[in-house]
C-alpha positions as CSV (number, residue, x, y, z in Angstrom):
1,M,-45.5,-31.3,-129.4
2,P,-43.7,-33.8,-127.1
3,I,-40.5,-33.3,-129.0
4,R,-40.8,-29.5,-128.7
5,S,-41.3,-29.6,-124.9
6,S,-38.5,-32.1,-124.3
7,A,-36.1,-30.1,-126.3
8,R,-37.1,-26.9,-124.5
9,N,-36.6,-28.5,-121.1
10,I,-33.2,-29.9,-122.1
11,S,-31.9,-26.5,-123.3
12,A,-33.2,-24.7,-120.2
13,S,-31.5,-27.1,-117.9
14,I,-28.2,-26.8,-119.8
15,A,-28.4,-23.0,-119.6
16,N,-29.0,-23.0,-115.9
17,L,-26.1,-25.4,-115.2
18,A,-23.8,-23.2,-117.3
19,A,-24.9,-20.1,-115.4
20,S,-24.3,-21.7,-112.0
21,D,-20.9,-22.9,-113.0
22,L,-19.9,-19.4,-114.1
23,L,-21.1,-17.8,-110.8
24,N,-19.1,-20.3,-108.7
25,S,-15.9,-20.1,-110.7
26,D,-13.0,-18.4,-108.8
27,D,-11.1,-17.6,-112.0
28,E,-14.1,-15.7,-113.4
29,N,-14.5,-13.6,-110.2
30,Q,-11.0,-12.2,-110.7
31,M,-11.8,-11.0,-114.2
32,D,-13.4,-7.7,-115.1
33,I,-16.9,-7.3,-116.4
34,D,-16.0,-7.4,-120.1
35,A,-14.0,-10.6,-119.7
36,D,-16.9,-12.3,-117.9
37,V,-19.3,-11.4,-120.6
38,D,-17.1,-12.8,-123.4
39,L,-16.4,-16.0,-121.5
40,T,-20.1,-16.5,-120.7
41,L,-21.0,-16.0,-124.4
42,V,-18.4,-18.5,-125.5
43,Q,-19.3,-21.1,-123.0
44,S,-23.0,-20.6,-123.6
45,D,-22.4,-21.1,-127.4
46,D,-20.5,-24.3,-126.8
47,E,-23.0,-25.7,-124.4
48,D,-25.9,-24.7,-126.7
49,H,-24.2,-26.5,-129.6
50,D,-23.8,-29.7,-127.5
51,G,-27.4,-29.3,-126.3
52,K,-28.6,-28.9,-129.8
53,S,-26.7,-31.9,-131.0
54,G,-28.0,-34.1,-128.2
55,A,-31.5,-32.8,-128.8
56,G,-31.1,-33.5,-132.5
57,D,-30.1,-37.1,-131.9
58,E,-33.1,-37.7,-129.7
59,Q,-35.4,-36.0,-132.2
60,E,-33.9,-38.2,-135.0
61,D,-34.6,-41.4,-133.0
62,E,-38.1,-40.3,-132.3
63,E,-38.6,-39.4,-135.9
64,E,-37.4,-42.8,-137.0
65,E,-39.8,-44.5,-134.7
66,E,-42.6,-42.4,-135.8
67,A,-41.6,-42.8,-139.4
68,S,-42.0,-46.6,-139.1
69,E,-45.5,-46.1,-137.8
70,D,-46.7,-43.3,-140.1
71,E,-44.6,-42.6,-143.2
72,E,-47.1,-40.1,-144.5
73,D,-46.7,-37.7,-141.6
74,D,-42.9,-37.7,-141.7
75,S,-42.8,-34.6,-143.9
76,E,-45.2,-32.7,-141.7
77,D,-43.5,-33.7,-138.5
78,G,-40.1,-32.7,-139.9
79,D,-41.4,-29.2,-140.7
80,E,-42.8,-28.9,-137.2
81,V,-39.5,-30.1,-135.6
82,E,-37.6,-27.4,-137.6
83,E,-39.9,-24.7,-136.4
84,D,-39.6,-26.0,-132.9
85,K,-35.8,-25.8,-133.2
86,E,-35.9,-22.3,-134.3
87,G,-38.2,-21.3,-131.4
88,D,-35.9,-23.2,-129.0
89,K,-32.9,-21.3,-130.2
90,D,-34.7,-18.0,-129.6
91,E,-35.7,-19.0,-126.1
92,E,-32.1,-20.2,-125.3
93,E,-30.7,-16.9,-126.5
94,E,-33.1,-15.0,-124.3
95,E,-32.2,-17.2,-121.3
96,E,-28.5,-16.6,-122.0
97,E,-29.0,-12.8,-122.1
98,V,-30.8,-13.0,-118.7
99,V,-27.9,-15.0,-117.2
100,V,-25.3,-12.6,-118.6
101,G,-27.3,-9.6,-117.3
102,M,-27.5,-11.1,-113.9
103,K,-23.8,-11.7,-113.9
104,R,-23.0,-8.2,-115.0
105,K,-25.2,-6.8,-112.2
106,R,-23.5,-8.9,-109.6
107,K,-20.0,-7.9,-110.8
108,A,-20.9,-4.2,-110.9
109,S,-22.4,-4.3,-107.4
110,A,-19.4,-6.2,-106.0
111,K,-16.9,-3.7,-107.5
112,K,-19.0,-0.8,-106.3
113,S,-19.1,-2.1,-102.7
114,D,-15.3,-2.4,-102.6
115,K,-14.8,1.4,-102.9
116,P,-15.4,3.1,-99.5
117,S,-18.1,5.8,-99.3
118,P,-17.0,9.3,-98.6
119,S,-17.3,10.5,-95.0
120,E,-16.5,13.7,-93.1
121,I,-13.1,14.0,-91.4
122,E,-12.4,16.4,-88.5
123,Y,-9.0,18.1,-88.7
124,K,-7.6,19.6,-85.6
125,V,-4.9,22.2,-86.7
126,C,-2.5,23.0,-83.9
127,M,-0.3,26.0,-84.7
128,F,2.8,27.2,-82.7
129,T,4.1,30.8,-82.9
130,A,7.7,31.8,-83.6
131,K,8.3,32.8,-80.0
132,Q,7.1,29.4,-78.8
133,M,9.5,27.6,-81.1
134,K,12.4,29.4,-79.5
135,K,11.6,27.8,-76.1
136,A,12.1,24.3,-75.0
137,K,9.5,21.8,-76.1
138,S,8.3,21.3,-72.5
139,S,7.8,25.1,-71.9
140,R,6.2,26.2,-75.1
141,G,2.7,26.2,-73.7
142,H,-0.5,25.4,-75.6
143,P,-0.7,26.0,-79.4
144,I,-3.4,27.9,-81.2
145,T,-6.0,25.3,-82.2
146,E,-8.5,25.5,-85.0
147,I,-11.0,22.9,-86.3
148,L,-11.6,21.9,-90.0
149,N,-14.3,19.5,-91.3
150,L,-13.8,18.3,-94.8
151,S,-15.1,15.3,-96.8
152,S,-12.7,12.5,-97.5
153,D,-13.3,12.8,-101.3
154,K,-11.9,16.4,-101.3
155,P,-8.6,16.8,-103.2
156,W,-5.3,17.8,-101.5
157,S,-5.5,21.3,-102.8
158,T,-8.6,21.9,-100.7
159,L,-7.0,20.8,-97.4
160,E,-3.8,22.8,-98.3
161,S,-5.7,26.0,-98.9
162,N,-7.7,25.6,-95.6
163,I,-4.6,25.1,-93.6
164,L,-3.0,28.2,-95.1
165,T,-6.1,30.2,-94.3
166,K,-5.9,29.1,-90.6
167,I,-2.2,30.0,-90.5
168,Q,-2.9,33.5,-91.9
169,L,-5.7,34.2,-89.4
170,A,-3.8,32.8,-86.4
171,L,-0.1,33.7,-87.0
172,Q,-0.5,36.6,-89.4
173,P,2.9,36.2,-91.2
174,S,4.1,38.8,-93.6
175,V,4.6,36.2,-96.3
176,L,2.4,33.1,-96.4
177,R,4.1,30.0,-97.9
178,F,3.3,26.4,-97.2
179,S,7.0,25.5,-97.5
180,D,7.9,27.9,-94.6
181,Y,6.3,25.6,-92.1
182,S,6.9,22.1,-90.9
183,I,3.5,20.5,-91.0
184,T,2.9,16.9,-89.7
185,F,-0.1,14.8,-88.9
186,T,-1.1,12.0,-86.6
187,V,-4.2,9.7,-86.6
188,P,-5.4,8.4,-83.2
189,R,-4.4,4.7,-82.8
190,K,-3.4,4.5,-86.5
191,V,-0.5,6.9,-87.0
192,T,1.0,7.6,-83.6
193,E,4.3,9.1,-84.8
194,P,4.1,12.5,-86.5
195,M,4.4,12.1,-90.3
196,L,5.2,14.9,-92.8
197,L,2.0,16.1,-94.5
198,N,2.2,16.8,-98.3
199,D,0.4,15.8,-101.5
200,T,2.0,12.3,-101.6
201,K,1.0,11.5,-98.0
202,Y,-2.6,12.8,-98.3
203,E,-4.0,9.6,-99.7
204,Y,-2.3,7.7,-96.8
205,L,-3.9,10.1,-94.4
206,I,-7.4,9.6,-95.8
207,K,-6.9,5.8,-95.8
208,K,-5.9,5.7,-92.1
209,A,-8.5,8.2,-91.0
210,L,-11.3,6.2,-92.6
211,L,-10.3,3.1,-90.6
212,I,-11.9,4.9,-87.7
213,K,-15.6,4.0,-88.0
214,N,-17.1,6.7,-85.7
215,N,-16.0,10.3,-86.0
216,P,-12.7,10.0,-88.0
217,N,-10.3,12.7,-86.9
218,V,-6.8,13.8,-87.7
219,K,-4.4,16.1,-85.7
220,I,-2.2,18.5,-87.8
221,I,0.7,20.2,-86.2
222,V,2.1,23.4,-87.7
223,E,5.6,24.6,-86.6
224,P,7.3,27.6,-88.2
225,K,10.8,26.8,-89.5
226,E,13.8,28.7,-88.3
227,A,14.1,30.9,-91.5
228,T,10.4,31.8,-91.1
229,N,10.9,32.8,-87.5
230,K,13.7,35.2,-88.5
231,E,11.7,36.6,-91.3
232,N,8.7,37.2,-89.1
233,E,10.8,38.9,-86.4
234,D,12.6,41.1,-89.0
235,S,9.3,42.1,-90.5
236,S,7.7,42.9,-87.2
237,D,10.8,45.0,-86.2
238,D,10.7,46.8,-89.5
239,D,7.0,47.6,-89.1
240,K,7.7,49.1,-85.6
241,D,10.7,51.1,-86.6
242,G,9.5,52.0,-90.1
243,T,12.7,50.9,-91.7
244,S,13.9,47.8,-93.5
245,A,17.6,47.8,-92.5
246,K,19.3,44.5,-92.4
247,R,20.6,43.1,-89.2
248,K,24.2,42.2,-88.8
249,K,24.8,38.6,-88.2
250,G,26.8,37.9,-85.1
251,K,29.5,35.3,-84.9
252,K,28.3,32.0,-83.8
253,R,30.0,30.5,-80.8
254,S,31.6,27.2,-81.5
255,T,30.5,24.3,-79.4
256,K,32.9,21.7,-80.9
257,V,35.4,20.0,-78.6
258,P,38.8,21.5,-79.3
259,K,41.4,19.2,-80.8
260,A,44.6,18.4,-79.0
261,R,46.7,20.6,-81.3
262,D,44.5,23.6,-80.5
263,I,45.1,23.4,-76.7
264,L,48.0,25.4,-75.4
265,P,50.9,23.5,-73.8
266,A,50.3,25.1,-70.4
267,N,46.6,24.1,-70.5
268,V,47.5,20.5,-71.3
269,A,49.1,20.0,-67.9
270,L,46.3,21.9,-66.2
271,N,43.7,19.7,-67.8
272,A,45.5,16.6,-66.9
273,K,45.8,17.6,-63.3
274,I,42.1,18.5,-63.2
275,G,41.3,15.0,-64.6
276,E,43.3,13.4,-61.8
277,L,41.5,15.5,-59.2
278,R,38.1,14.6,-60.6
279,E,39.0,10.9,-60.5
280,K,40.2,11.0,-56.9
281,W,37.4,13.1,-55.3
282,I,34.3,11.4,-56.6
283,C,31.5,11.5,-54.1
284,P,31.0,8.0,-52.6
285,T,27.3,8.8,-52.0
286,P,26.0,10.4,-55.2
287,G,22.8,12.3,-54.7
288,G,23.5,12.6,-51.0
289,P,23.4,15.7,-48.8
290,C,26.2,17.5,-50.7
291,G,24.3,17.3,-54.0
292,S,27.4,17.1,-56.1
293,A,29.2,14.3,-58.0
294,H,32.5,15.5,-56.6
295,C,33.3,16.5,-53.1
296,F,36.2,16.9,-50.6
297,F,36.2,15.2,-47.2
298,T,38.8,13.9,-44.7
299,E,39.0,12.8,-41.2
300,T,39.4,16.4,-40.1
301,Q,36.7,17.4,-42.5
302,P,34.0,14.7,-42.3
303,E,31.4,17.0,-43.8
304,H,31.3,16.8,-47.6
305,F,32.5,20.0,-49.3
306,P,31.1,20.1,-52.9
307,L,33.7,20.8,-55.6
308,S,32.9,22.8,-58.8
309,H,34.9,23.4,-61.9
310,D,36.3,26.6,-60.3
311,H,37.5,24.6,-57.3
312,F,39.2,22.0,-59.5
313,Q,40.8,24.6,-61.7
314,S,42.2,26.6,-58.7
315,W,43.4,23.3,-57.0
316,A,45.1,22.1,-60.2
317,A,46.9,25.4,-60.8
318,A,48.2,25.4,-57.2
319,A,49.3,21.8,-57.4
320,L,51.3,22.6,-60.5
321,K,53.3,25.2,-58.5
322,G,54.5,22.6,-56.1
323,S,53.5,20.4,-53.1
324,A,54.0,23.3,-50.8
325,F,51.0,25.0,-52.3
326,A,48.7,22.0,-52.9
327,D,48.7,18.3,-53.9
328,L,46.1,15.6,-54.8
329,A,45.3,15.1,-51.1
330,T,45.5,18.7,-49.9
331,P,43.6,21.6,-51.4
332,P,45.1,25.1,-51.6
333,N,44.6,27.7,-48.9
334,N,42.6,30.4,-50.7
335,E,39.2,32.0,-50.6
336,L,37.5,29.2,-52.5
337,F,38.4,26.7,-49.8
338,D,37.7,28.9,-46.7
339,Q,35.0,26.6,-45.5
340,V,37.4,23.7,-45.4
341,A,39.0,23.0,-42.0
342,Q,42.3,24.7,-41.4
343,G,44.1,21.5,-40.7
344,A,43.0,20.0,-44.1
345,R,44.3,22.9,-46.1
346,A,47.8,23.6,-47.2
347,A,49.9,26.4,-45.6
348,Q,49.4,29.9,-46.8
349,S,51.7,30.9,-49.7
350,P,54.4,33.4,-49.0
351,L,52.8,35.9,-51.4
352,L,49.5,35.6,-49.5
353,K,51.2,36.1,-46.2
354,R,53.0,39.2,-47.5
355,R,49.8,40.6,-48.8
356,L,48.1,40.1,-45.4
357,E,51.0,41.7,-43.6
358,L,50.8,44.7,-45.9
359,R,47.1,45.0,-45.3
360,E,47.5,44.9,-41.6
361,Q,50.2,47.6,-41.8
362,A,47.9,49.8,-43.9
363,V,45.2,49.4,-41.3
364,A,47.6,50.3,-38.5
365,K,48.7,53.4,-40.3
366,S,45.2,54.6,-40.9
367,T,44.4,54.4,-37.1
368,P,45.0,57.8,-35.6
369,A,47.7,58.0,-32.8
370,A,47.1,59.2,-29.3
371,P,46.7,63.0,-29.1
372,Q,49.6,65.0,-27.7
373,V,48.8,67.0,-24.6
374,H,50.7,70.3,-23.8
375,V,50.6,71.5,-20.2
376,N,51.2,75.2,-19.5
377,F,51.8,76.2,-15.9
378,P,50.6,79.6,-14.8
379,P,52.9,82.1,-13.0
380,D,51.2,81.4,-9.6
381,F,51.7,77.7,-9.9
382,A,54.2,77.8,-7.0
383,N,51.4,79.0,-4.7
384,L,49.8,75.6,-5.0
385,F,52.6,74.1,-2.8
386,R,52.1,76.6,0.0
387,P,50.2,75.5,3.1
388,L,46.5,76.3,3.0
389,P,44.9,78.8,5.5
390,P,42.8,77.2,8.2
391,T,39.3,76.4,7.0
392,P,36.2,77.2,9.0
393,P,34.4,74.3,10.7
394,A,32.1,72.4,8.5
395,A,28.4,72.7,8.9
396,A,26.5,69.9,10.6
397,P,25.5,67.1,8.2
398,N,21.8,67.5,8.9
399,A,21.9,71.2,8.4
400,F,20.0,70.9,5.1
401,I,17.9,73.9,4.3
402,A,14.7,72.9,2.5
403,P,13.4,75.2,-0.1
404,P,10.2,77.1,0.6
405,N,6.9,75.3,-0.1
406,S,8.8,72.0,-0.4
407,T,5.6,69.9,0.1
408,N,4.2,71.3,-3.0
409,M,7.2,70.6,-5.2
410,L,7.4,67.8,-7.7
411,I,10.6,66.5,-6.0
412,P,9.4,65.9,-2.4
413,H,11.5,67.1,0.6
414,P,14.1,66.0,1.6
415,R,14.9,64.2,-1.7
416,V,17.1,65.9,-4.3
417,A,17.4,65.6,-8.1
418,G,18.8,62.4,-9.5
419,P,21.1,61.9,-12.5
420,D,20.8,64.4,-15.4
421,L,18.8,62.7,-18.2
422,S,17.0,63.8,-21.3
423,L,13.2,63.6,-21.2
424,E,13.2,60.7,-23.7
425,D,15.6,58.6,-21.6
426,F,13.7,59.5,-18.4
427,C,10.4,58.3,-19.8
428,S,12.0,55.2,-21.3
429,I,13.9,54.1,-18.2
430,Y,11.0,54.6,-15.7
431,N,8.2,53.4,-18.1
432,I,6.3,56.7,-18.3
433,D,3.8,57.2,-21.1
434,M,5.2,59.3,-24.0
435,D,2.2,61.6,-23.7
436,I,3.6,62.9,-20.4
437,C,7.0,63.4,-22.1
438,N,5.4,65.3,-25.0
439,R,3.6,67.7,-22.6
440,F,6.9,68.6,-21.0
441,K,8.3,69.2,-24.4
442,E,5.4,71.5,-25.3
443,Q,6.4,73.6,-22.3
444,R,10.0,73.6,-23.5
445,F,11.4,71.2,-20.9
446,K,14.5,69.4,-22.2
447,R,16.2,67.6,-19.3
448,T,15.4,66.3,-15.8
449,T,17.5,68.9,-14.0
450,A,14.5,71.3,-14.4
451,F,12.2,69.1,-12.3
452,K,13.5,70.6,-9.0
453,F,11.7,73.9,-10.0
454,V,8.4,72.3,-10.9
455,E,5.5,72.5,-8.5
456,L,2.5,70.2,-8.5
457,S,0.2,73.1,-9.3
458,D,2.3,73.7,-12.4
459,L,1.4,70.1,-13.5
460,K,-2.3,70.9,-13.2
461,E,-2.0,74.0,-15.2
462,M,-0.2,72.0,-17.9
463,G,-3.2,69.7,-18.1
464,F,-1.9,66.6,-16.3
465,L,-4.6,64.3,-15.0
466,K,-4.5,62.9,-11.5
467,G,-3.4,59.4,-12.7
468,E,-0.6,60.9,-14.8
469,I,0.6,63.0,-11.8
470,A,0.6,59.9,-9.6
471,E,2.7,57.9,-12.2
472,L,5.0,60.9,-12.5
473,K,5.5,61.0,-8.6
474,V,6.4,57.3,-8.6
475,A,9.0,57.8,-11.3
476,I,10.4,60.9,-9.5
477,E,10.7,59.0,-6.3
478,E,12.7,56.3,-8.1
479,W,14.8,58.8,-10.0
480,S,15.5,61.2,-7.1
481,R,17.9,60.4,-4.2
482,M,18.5,61.4,-0.7
483,P,21.2,63.9,0.1
484,D,24.4,62.6,1.6
485,G,24.0,62.1,5.4
486,A,20.2,62.6,5.2
487,R,17.6,60.1,6.3
488,E,14.2,59.6,4.9
C-alpha cells in the first residue's frame, strides 16, 4: 500500500507540472487546437515514461529492502506492485485527458473571443438628383436622405439591394443600375475622406464601423453620373412628348489655349500691346475703391478709372494706329473713355470729327427755317397817310358807368375782371377748393371772363355755402383789378 500511494502521488505531480508548462508556453499558444493536442499527448507520454521509470526504481529499492526482511512475501508483493502500476497508468491517462480537455476549452474560448460579435449598423443614404449635379457643389442644396439599419454580418448583396431600392423610390430612374451612380461612404472619425463603395471595400467598411462602440453609423453618398443624367433627362422628355427621337449633339466649345501658330498675325501685335498696357496700368491699391486689378489714373485724373478687357482692346487697337490716336500713357478719345478727363485723353480722330460735323449738319437741316411772310397792301392803303379828322374830346377819367345792381355782383364795383384764365388755373393759382371749380363746370362755366355776369344770388342757387362764397369773394378780389384812373 505505501508503494501504491507514493507512485500515485509522483505520477499526479508530474502530470500537473506538465499541464502548467503547456499552458504557460508562448509557442504552444500560437498553434491551433489540433497541434496543441498532439504536443500535449507526446509530452505527456514522455513524462509518464520518465515518471514510471523513476517510480519503478524506487519500487525496486523498496522491494530489495523488503526482500531481505521477508523473502516469502516477495512474490505476493510483486503481484501487488504490478496491479498498482496498472491502476496508476489508468489514473494517469485519465488525468492527461482532463488536462488536454481543459486546454482545448481554453483554446476554443480564446479563438471565439477574437471574432467580434455582430452588431447593427445605421446607414444614412444621401442621394442627389440629376438637376442638383448640374449645379455647383455649394448651390446643390440638401440631398434626399434615407436611413438603413442592417446587421454587420449581412453580405454585400444585401446592402447593395437596399441601396438600389432607396434609389428607385427617391430618384425614380427609367433604368436602375448600380454602375450608373458614383457611390461613396464615410465613417465618422474613422474614414473622413469619401471612399468608393463596392464589394471589395465592404469588409473595410464593416471593420471601421465596428470600431465605434456605441451606435456605429456610416454615411453613403449617391451621385448620378453624367451619362445617367443625360439618360434620365432624355427619358423624361420622351415621356412628356410621347416620342423617342434622339437629340442632336451640339458642338462643344473648345476651352484650350490657342497655340501661337493658330493666332492671326494682326492679333499677335494686338495681344502684345494689350500685355504692355496691362503691365503698365496695374492698380497700386488692389481691392481699393475702384474694385479692379487694373485702372487708369493721372495727375489730371486722380480718381481711379477701372479698365476692363474691352478698354484694353480698344486702347491697344488705337495705339497700333499711331501716337496721334493713343499711346501707353494716353488712352483713346472714344465712348469707352468718356468718363476720363478731357486733358488726359488723346485728340479726336479726324474720322470722328468728320462724323460729328456731319451729324451737326444733319440736325441743322432738319430744323425748319423761319416762315416767309407775304404782305399785301389794300387799294385804300394810301388813305392811311392822310391826316385824321379831329376827334371829339375824351370823356372824363372818372366817368365810369357801373352796371345795374353792382353791389349784388360777384365782381364788386368798381373792380373789373382780371386776366382771362381757365377755371382749373384760377382755382390752382388762388388756392380754391376743387369742389368750387367742379360746381362751375357743372353749370358749363369754362373761363373767368364769365364771372362779370355772375350775381351772388346765382351762387346760392348753384348750392354754394356761405364759407365757399366767402373764399370765392377773396379770390375774386385778388384776381380782379381796378380800372385805369379809378380809385378804390
